[in-house]
C-alpha positions, 0 to 999 in steps of 0.5 A, a space after each residue: 961412309 963414316 957418317 953411316 958408321 957414326 949413325 950405326 954406332 949411335 944407334 948401337 949405343 942407344 940400345 945400351 943406354 936408352 936414355 941417351 940424348 945424341 945432342 948431349 954426346 960429345 963425340 971426342 970424349 970418353 963414353 965411360 966418362 960422359 955417361 954412367 957406363 960401367 964395365 958390363 955396359 961397355 962390354 955389351 956395347 963392344 959386343 953389340 958393335 961386333 954384331 952390328 958391323 960383323 967385325 972382331 974387336 979383340 979384347 986388347 983393342 977395347 981401349 981404342 973404342 973409348 969415344 964415338 970418334 974413336 969407334 968410327 975411326 976403328 970400325 972404318 979401318 976394320 971394315 976397310 981391311 975386311 973388304 981388302 981381305 
């Protein structure tokens, strides 16, 4: 499941950063530090993730989605909680 989530997160990020080369991506590093991702781009990424995964990401949780690994972990947990509800 996590590999599917990772692929969807990368696809979503590619929509925000079309020049993204997945081989250059360091999954544990902060996205904003790795790429020239400004606040608006990061917000657009979070909104696109919410739409892609049909989950709500409260503004207070935005800092928890700073890296690809963090996004995968957060979304896996959110999807699991949604499935249990």
